[in-house]
N, CA and C atoms as a LAMMPS dump frame, in Angstrom:
ITEM: TIMESTEP
0
ITEM: NUMBER OF ATOMS
396
ITEM: BOX BOUNDS ff ff ff
-5.0000000000000000e+02 5.0000000000000000e+02
-5.0000000000000000e+02 5.0000000000000000e+02
-5.0000000000000000e+02 5.0000000000000000e+02
ITEM: ATOMS id mol type element x y z
1 1 1 N -194.2 -443.693 -198.691
2 1 2 C -194.932 -444.073 -197.508
3 1 3 C -193.972 -444.08 -196.318
4 2 1 N -194.359 -443.392 -195.266
5 2 2 C -193.487 -443.249 -194.1
6 2 3 C -193.817 -444.182 -192.944
7 3 1 N -195.087 -444.6 -192.846
8 3 2 C -195.512 -445.443 -191.735
9 3 3 C -195.613 -446.89 -192.209
10 4 1 N -194.861 -447.771 -191.567
11 4 2 C -194.875 -449.197 -191.897
12 4 3 C -195.205 -449.977 -190.631
13 5 1 N -196.336 -450.687 -190.649
14 5 2 C -196.749 -451.501 -189.506
15 5 3 C -197.157 -452.881 -190.014
16 6 1 N -197.045 -453.857 -189.155
17 6 2 C -197.526 -455.192 -189.488
18 6 3 C -199.048 -455.209 -189.359
19 7 1 N -199.664 -456.235 -189.908
20 7 2 C -201.112 -456.385 -189.777
21 7 3 C -201.502 -456.418 -188.302
22 8 1 N -200.734 -457.108 -187.498
23 8 2 C -201.001 -457.199 -186.061
24 8 3 C -200.935 -455.815 -185.398
25 9 1 N -199.939 -455.009 -185.768
26 9 2 C -199.816 -453.656 -185.209
27 9 3 C -201.002 -452.783 -185.62
28 10 1 N -201.446 -452.885 -186.88
29 10 2 C -202.609 -452.107 -187.315
30 10 3 C -203.856 -452.544 -186.55
31 11 1 N -204.039 -453.838 -186.395
32 11 2 C -205.225 -454.332 -185.675
33 11 3 C -205.251 -453.844 -184.229
34 12 1 N -204.087 -453.646 -183.638
35 12 2 C -204.003 -453.201 -182.245
36 12 3 C -204.41 -451.74 -182.073
37 13 1 N -204.265 -450.923 -183.106
38 13 2 C -204.563 -449.489 -182.96
39 13 3 C -205.837 -449.035 -183.67
40 14 1 N -206.382 -449.87 -184.558
41 14 2 C -207.592 -449.504 -185.291
42 14 3 C -208.793 -450.288 -184.788
43 15 1 N -209.979 -449.699 -184.913
44 15 2 C -211.201 -450.446 -184.63
45 15 3 C -211.37 -451.489 -185.741
46 16 1 N -212.202 -452.5 -185.538
47 16 2 C -212.413 -453.478 -186.605
48 16 3 C -212.884 -452.837 -187.925
49 17 1 N -213.777 -451.852 -187.851
50 17 2 C -214.269 -451.192 -189.08
51 17 3 C -213.155 -450.369 -189.721
52 18 1 N -212.38 -449.65 -188.918
53 18 2 C -211.246 -448.895 -189.472
54 18 3 C -210.269 -449.839 -190.169
55 19 1 N -209.994 -450.988 -189.562
56 19 2 C -209.078 -451.943 -190.165
57 19 3 C -209.633 -452.436 -191.5
58 20 1 N -210.919 -452.766 -191.52
59 20 2 C -211.558 -453.252 -192.746
60 20 3 C -211.43 -452.235 -193.879
61 21 1 N -211.665 -450.974 -193.58
62 21 2 C -211.631 -449.946 -194.619
63 21 3 C -210.201 -449.528 -194.945
64 22 1 N -209.444 -449.123 -193.938
65 22 2 C -208.094 -448.595 -194.184
66 22 3 C -207.11 -449.639 -194.696
67 23 1 N -207.177 -450.853 -194.18
68 23 2 C -206.169 -451.859 -194.527
69 23 3 C -206.657 -452.898 -195.536
70 24 1 N -207.995 -453.122 -195.601
71 24 2 C -208.535 -454.143 -196.502
72 24 3 C -209.375 -453.558 -197.625
73 25 1 N -209.388 -452.237 -197.755
74 25 2 C -210.083 -451.516 -198.825
75 25 3 C -211.59 -451.727 -198.823
76 26 1 N -212.143 -451.816 -197.621
77 26 2 C -213.591 -451.949 -197.498
78 26 3 C -214.266 -450.592 -197.65
79 27 1 N -215.567 -450.552 -197.392
80 27 2 C -216.305 -449.296 -197.431
81 27 3 C -217.378 -449.326 -196.353
82 28 1 N -217.812 -448.146 -195.946
83 28 2 C -218.913 -448.067 -195.001
84 28 3 C -220.196 -447.812 -195.79
85 29 1 N -221.327 -448.129 -195.192
86 29 2 C -222.604 -447.904 -195.861
87 29 3 C -222.83 -446.414 -196.095
88 30 1 N -223.409 -446.082 -197.241
89 30 2 C -223.738 -444.693 -197.566
90 30 3 C -224.62 -444.105 -196.466
91 31 1 N -224.295 -442.888 -196.066
92 31 2 C -225.085 -442.181 -195.065
93 31 3 C -224.822 -442.582 -193.63
94 32 1 N -223.925 -443.543 -193.41
95 32 2 C -223.698 -444.036 -192.053
96 32 3 C -222.533 -443.363 -191.332
97 33 1 N -221.684 -442.642 -192.04
98 33 2 C -220.48 -442.073 -191.456
99 33 3 C -220.708 -440.773 -190.705
100 34 1 N -219.919 -440.573 -189.665
101 34 2 C -220.089 -439.383 -188.824
102 34 3 C -219.721 -438.075 -189.523
103 35 1 N -218.947 -438.103 -190.599
104 35 2 C -218.518 -436.865 -191.249
105 35 3 C -219.271 -436.536 -192.536
106 36 1 N -220.272 -437.337 -192.894
107 36 2 C -221.014 -437.089 -194.122
108 36 3 C -221.639 -435.695 -194.126
109 37 1 N -222.3 -435.315 -193.063
110 37 2 C -222.97 -434.003 -192.969
111 37 3 C -222.257 -433.08 -191.981
112 38 1 N -220.979 -433.261 -191.83
113 38 2 C -220.157 -432.499 -190.884
114 38 3 C -219.498 -431.335 -191.631
115 39 1 N -219.745 -430.091 -191.192
116 39 2 C -219.203 -428.943 -191.916
117 39 3 C -218.563 -427.902 -191.001
118 40 1 N -217.876 -428.358 -189.949
119 40 2 C -217.145 -427.434 -189.084
120 40 3 C -215.8 -427.093 -189.719
121 41 1 N -215.205 -425.986 -189.281
122 41 2 C -213.91 -425.562 -189.803
123 41 3 C -212.783 -426.33 -189.124
124 42 1 N -211.836 -426.808 -189.93
125 42 2 C -210.705 -427.541 -189.39
126 42 3 C -210.046 -428.401 -190.453
127 43 1 N -209.418 -429.471 -190.009
128 43 2 C -208.676 -430.364 -190.899
129 43 3 C -209.073 -431.811 -190.619
130 44 1 N -209.21 -432.571 -191.688
131 44 2 C -209.487 -434.005 -191.597
132 44 3 C -208.166 -434.747 -191.762
133 45 1 N -207.875 -435.624 -190.804
134 45 2 C -206.624 -436.382 -190.77
135 45 3 C -206.897 -437.851 -191.049
136 46 1 N -205.864 -438.579 -191.43
137 46 2 C -205.96 -440.025 -191.602
138 46 3 C -206.204 -440.656 -190.228
139 47 1 N -207.211 -441.513 -190.133
140 47 2 C -207.512 -442.19 -188.869
141 47 3 C -206.455 -443.228 -188.519
142 48 1 N -205.659 -443.635 -189.494
143 48 2 C -204.625 -444.62 -189.24
144 48 3 C -203.343 -444.043 -188.689
145 49 1 N -202.863 -442.952 -189.314
146 49 2 C -201.554 -442.423 -188.926
147 49 3 C -201.573 -440.964 -188.471
148 50 1 N -202.704 -440.288 -188.624
149 50 2 C -202.81 -438.901 -188.173
150 50 3 C -202.347 -437.854 -189.169
151 51 1 N -201.93 -438.25 -190.354
152 51 2 C -201.467 -437.274 -191.357
153 51 3 C -202.626 -436.391 -191.813
154 52 1 N -202.399 -435.082 -191.953
155 52 2 C -203.46 -434.202 -192.456
156 52 3 C -203.744 -434.509 -193.928
157 53 1 N -205.035 -434.627 -194.264
158 53 2 C -205.434 -435.001 -195.622
159 53 3 C -206.24 -433.938 -196.347
160 54 1 N -207.256 -433.397 -195.663
161 54 2 C -208.191 -432.466 -196.297
162 54 3 C -208.489 -431.288 -195.38
163 55 1 N -208.559 -430.107 -195.948
164 55 2 C -209.037 -428.927 -195.222
165 55 3 C -210.55 -428.866 -195.379
166 56 1 N -211.22 -428.399 -194.344
167 56 2 C -212.68 -428.321 -194.383
168 56 3 C -213.167 -427.382 -195.484
169 57 1 N -212.338 -426.464 -195.914
170 57 2 C -212.725 -425.528 -196.975
171 57 3 C -212.887 -426.22 -198.329
172 58 1 N -212.425 -427.476 -198.446
173 58 2 C -212.585 -428.218 -199.698
174 58 3 C -213.705 -429.253 -199.618
175 59 1 N -214.438 -429.282 -198.504
176 59 2 C -215.524 -430.245 -198.328
177 59 3 C -216.828 -429.656 -198.879
178 60 1 N -217.628 -430.504 -199.516
179 60 2 C -218.918 -430.048 -200.025
180 60 3 C -219.94 -431.18 -199.922
181 61 1 N -221.214 -430.811 -199.994
182 61 2 C -222.294 -431.793 -199.909
183 61 3 C -222.632 -432.264 -201.314
184 62 1 N -222.158 -433.448 -201.651
185 62 2 C -222.387 -433.985 -202.992
186 62 3 C -223.67 -434.796 -203.072
187 63 1 N -224.231 -435.145 -201.909
188 63 2 C -225.43 -435.959 -201.879
189 63 3 C -225.17 -437.442 -202.09
190 64 1 N -223.902 -437.848 -202.064
191 64 2 C -223.549 -439.241 -202.349
192 64 3 C -223.647 -440.156 -201.123
193 65 1 N -223.689 -439.582 -199.925
194 65 2 C -223.778 -440.398 -198.721
195 65 3 C -222.46 -440.6 -197.997
196 66 1 N -221.37 -440.077 -198.569
197 66 2 C -220.045 -440.126 -197.95
198 66 3 C -219.477 -438.717 -197.938
199 67 1 N -218.541 -438.417 -197.054
200 67 2 C -217.886 -437.108 -197.107
201 67 3 C -217.257 -436.889 -198.481
202 68 1 N -217.45 -435.696 -199.022
203 68 2 C -216.926 -435.366 -200.344
204 68 3 C -216.048 -434.122 -200.261
205 69 1 N -214.92 -434.192 -200.917
206 69 2 C -213.959 -433.089 -200.978
207 69 3 C -213.598 -432.865 -202.445
208 70 1 N -213.287 -431.621 -202.813
209 70 2 C -212.888 -431.391 -204.2
210 70 3 C -211.376 -431.365 -204.389
211 71 1 N -210.619 -431.374 -203.295
212 71 2 C -209.158 -431.417 -203.402
213 71 3 C -208.56 -431.786 -202.048
214 72 1 N -207.367 -432.359 -202.097
215 72 2 C -206.656 -432.759 -200.879
216 72 3 C -205.527 -431.776 -200.59
217 73 1 N -204.983 -431.849 -199.4
218 73 2 C -203.772 -431.104 -199.061
219 73 3 C -202.666 -431.632 -199.982
220 74 1 N -201.881 -430.751 -200.612
221 74 2 C -200.859 -431.215 -201.563
222 74 3 C -199.947 -432.294 -200.975
223 75 1 N -199.819 -433.401 -201.715
224 75 2 C -198.963 -434.51 -201.314
225 75 3 C -199.566 -435.472 -200.315
226 76 1 N -200.787 -435.194 -199.835
227 76 2 C -201.384 -436.002 -198.771
228 76 3 C -201.96 -437.335 -199.25
229 77 1 N -202.41 -437.367 -200.49
230 77 2 C -203.007 -438.606 -201.002
231 77 3 C -202.253 -439.098 -202.225
232 78 1 N -202.378 -440.395 -202.465
233 78 2 C -201.803 -441.031 -203.648
234 78 3 C -202.944 -441.713 -204.386
235 79 1 N -202.917 -441.622 -205.704
236 79 2 C -203.966 -442.227 -206.537
237 79 3 C -203.462 -443.521 -207.168
238 80 1 N -204.369 -444.503 -207.22
239 80 2 C -204.074 -445.783 -207.862
240 80 3 C -205.263 -446.178 -208.729
241 81 1 N -205.003 -446.88 -209.809
242 81 2 C -206.084 -447.435 -210.608
243 81 3 C -206.653 -448.648 -209.886
244 82 1 N -207.977 -448.677 -209.739
245 82 2 C -208.689 -449.762 -209.055
246 82 3 C -209.613 -450.408 -210.079
247 83 1 N -209.362 -451.669 -210.404
248 83 2 C -210.178 -452.382 -211.388
249 83 3 C -211.083 -453.426 -210.738
250 84 1 N -211.345 -453.258 -209.443
251 84 2 C -212.24 -454.195 -208.755
252 84 3 C -213.695 -453.909 -209.135
253 85 1 N -214.555 -454.835 -208.846
254 85 2 C -215.999 -454.713 -209.075
255 85 3 C -216.364 -454.514 -210.543
256 86 1 N -215.498 -454.971 -211.46
257 86 2 C -215.81 -454.926 -212.888
258 86 3 C -215.809 -453.547 -213.511
259 87 1 N -215.128 -452.607 -212.885
260 87 2 C -215.042 -451.244 -213.424
261 87 3 C -213.676 -450.665 -213.104
262 88 1 N -213.337 -449.58 -213.777
263 88 2 C -212.081 -448.893 -213.497
264 88 3 C -212.393 -447.599 -212.762
265 89 1 N -211.801 -447.471 -211.583
266 89 2 C -211.977 -446.268 -210.767
267 89 3 C -210.605 -445.803 -210.304
268 90 1 N -210.567 -444.619 -209.692
269 90 2 C -209.333 -444.104 -209.12
270 90 3 C -209.431 -444.183 -207.606
271 91 1 N -208.638 -445.078 -207.027
272 91 2 C -208.588 -445.228 -205.58
273 91 3 C -207.669 -444.156 -205.009
274 92 1 N -208.02 -443.657 -203.816
275 92 2 C -207.144 -442.725 -203.103
276 92 3 C -206.743 -443.346 -201.774
277 93 1 N -205.439 -443.208 -201.466
278 93 2 C -204.887 -443.716 -200.208
279 93 3 C -204.07 -442.614 -199.546
280 94 1 N -203.889 -442.736 -198.257
281 94 2 C -203.036 -441.823 -197.508
282 94 3 C -201.594 -442.027 -197.983
283 95 1 N -200.934 -440.955 -198.373
284 95 2 C -199.543 -441.05 -198.84
285 95 3 C -198.594 -441.446 -197.721
286 96 1 N -198.976 -441.19 -196.481
287 96 2 C -198.103 -441.466 -195.341
288 96 3 C -198.13 -442.925 -194.892
289 97 1 N -199.322 -443.552 -194.899
290 97 2 C -199.416 -444.929 -194.394
291 97 3 C -200.029 -445.915 -195.383
292 98 1 N -200.526 -445.421 -196.503
293 98 2 C -201.13 -446.299 -197.498
294 98 3 C -202.55 -446.721 -197.188
295 99 1 N -203.156 -446.119 -196.16
296 99 2 C -204.523 -446.469 -195.787
297 99 3 C -205.528 -446.07 -196.858
298 100 1 N -206.454 -446.98 -197.157
299 100 2 C -207.508 -446.732 -198.151
300 100 3 C -208.463 -445.661 -197.627
301 101 1 N -208.705 -444.652 -198.452
302 101 2 C -209.62 -443.573 -198.092
303 101 3 C -210.939 -443.683 -198.836
304 102 1 N -210.868 -443.979 -200.118
305 102 2 C -212.058 -444.046 -200.956
306 102 3 C -211.67 -443.964 -202.414
307 103 1 N -212.464 -443.195 -203.187
308 103 2 C -212.221 -443.063 -204.623
309 103 3 C -212.457 -441.623 -205.077
310 104 1 N -211.858 -441.273 -206.208
311 104 2 C -212.052 -439.958 -206.827
312 104 3 C -212.879 -440.15 -208.088
313 105 1 N -213.875 -439.281 -208.243
314 105 2 C -214.708 -439.283 -209.442
315 105 3 C -214.601 -437.906 -210.089
316 106 1 N -214.467 -437.873 -211.394
317 106 2 C -214.265 -436.62 -212.12
318 106 3 C -215.383 -436.443 -213.149
319 107 1 N -215.705 -435.186 -213.402
320 107 2 C -216.65 -434.876 -214.463
321 107 3 C -218.108 -435.119 -214.124
322 108 1 N -218.463 -435.064 -212.864
323 108 2 C -219.856 -435.283 -212.457
324 108 3 C -220.689 -434.005 -212.478
325 109 1 N -220.038 -432.871 -212.712
326 109 2 C -220.765 -431.611 -212.813
327 109 3 C -220.999 -430.888 -211.5
328 110 1 N -220.313 -431.283 -210.436
329 110 2 C -220.453 -430.552 -209.172
330 110 3 C -219.806 -429.171 -209.333
331 111 1 N -220.385 -428.152 -208.72
332 111 2 C -219.84 -426.79 -208.861
333 111 3 C -218.606 -426.571 -207.976
334 112 1 N -217.522 -427.248 -208.315
335 112 2 C -216.28 -427.139 -207.555
336 112 3 C -215.156 -426.72 -208.487
337 113 1 N -214.078 -426.162 -207.959
338 113 2 C -212.967 -425.694 -208.803
339 113 3 C -212.238 -426.794 -209.57
340 114 1 N -212.288 -428.047 -209.082
341 114 2 C -211.518 -429.123 -209.716
342 114 3 C -212.371 -430.076 -210.547
343 115 1 N -213.691 -429.978 -210.435
344 115 2 C -214.613 -430.92 -211.081
345 115 3 C -214.325 -432.35 -210.626
346 116 1 N -213.851 -432.494 -209.381
347 116 2 C -213.59 -433.802 -208.796
348 116 3 C -214.392 -433.965 -207.505
349 117 1 N -214.729 -435.232 -207.22
350 117 2 C -215.347 -435.579 -205.943
351 117 3 C -214.507 -436.672 -205.314
352 118 1 N -213.818 -436.333 -204.236
353 118 2 C -213.084 -437.316 -203.456
354 118 3 C -214.105 -437.898 -202.49
355 119 1 N -214.542 -439.107 -202.76
356 119 2 C -215.558 -439.795 -201.964
357 119 3 C -214.814 -440.605 -200.904
358 120 1 N -214.859 -440.133 -199.653
359 120 2 C -214.005 -440.664 -198.593
360 120 3 C -214.843 -441.296 -197.484
361 121 1 N -214.427 -442.45 -197.03
362 121 2 C -215.091 -443.1 -195.903
363 121 3 C -214.839 -442.309 -194.624
364 122 1 N -215.898 -442 -193.878
365 122 2 C -215.747 -441.285 -192.603
366 122 3 C -214.815 -442.019 -191.652
367 123 1 N -214.904 -443.337 -191.636
368 123 2 C -214.114 -444.136 -190.704
369 123 3 C -212.612 -444.018 -190.992
370 124 1 N -212.257 -443.551 -192.183
371 124 2 C -210.847 -443.34 -192.545
372 124 3 C -210.324 -442.003 -192.04
373 125 1 N -211.198 -441.195 -191.483
374 125 2 C -210.853 -439.813 -191.108
375 125 3 C -210.989 -439.56 -189.618
376 126 1 N -210.232 -438.569 -189.143
377 126 2 C -210.387 -437.985 -187.809
378 126 3 C -210.333 -436.477 -188.005
379 127 1 N -211.284 -435.772 -187.413
380 127 2 C -211.373 -434.323 -187.593
381 127 3 C -210.731 -433.58 -186.442
382 128 1 N -210.09 -432.467 -186.754
383 128 2 C -209.478 -431.612 -185.737
384 128 3 C -209.788 -430.153 -186.032
385 129 1 N -210.39 -429.469 -185.052
386 129 2 C -210.643 -428.042 -185.188
387 129 3 C -209.377 -427.228 -184.987
388 130 1 N -208.384 -427.773 -184.332
389 130 2 C -207.192 -427.016 -183.95
390 130 3 C -206.262 -426.7 -185.113
391 131 1 N -206.467 -427.313 -186.275
392 131 2 C -205.588 -427.088 -187.423
393 131 3 C -206.191 -426.134 -188.437
394 132 1 N -206.969 -425.176 -188.003
395 132 2 C -207.657 -424.256 -188.916
396 132 3 C -206.695 -423.478 -189.765
């Protein structure tokens, strides 16, 4: 992790919802995020630190209500075991700042090369067309 900020520093640069999701591992309501049905060409970056995370070519419509990707830019995300809510899931965070992005689900049968769905909160992302 390259970016280290205090809670106060994060609160100063993030919106309250971004802080809740990126720093406190919250989630946004299904279908409420600006990038759920967004399919322009470009790159999705971490809303906390600006690190590139996902290329638009890996985004697909999974019907889950959150932006879904089948793979990340190499080295951009880190996986952790998440045992909250009485289940075991794979949490994904930004490798650069540790910001919570969402979770990875495998084996759901989506027609993707990795058989994975990276279910990412829109509020954790910022899109840029300039990084095509």
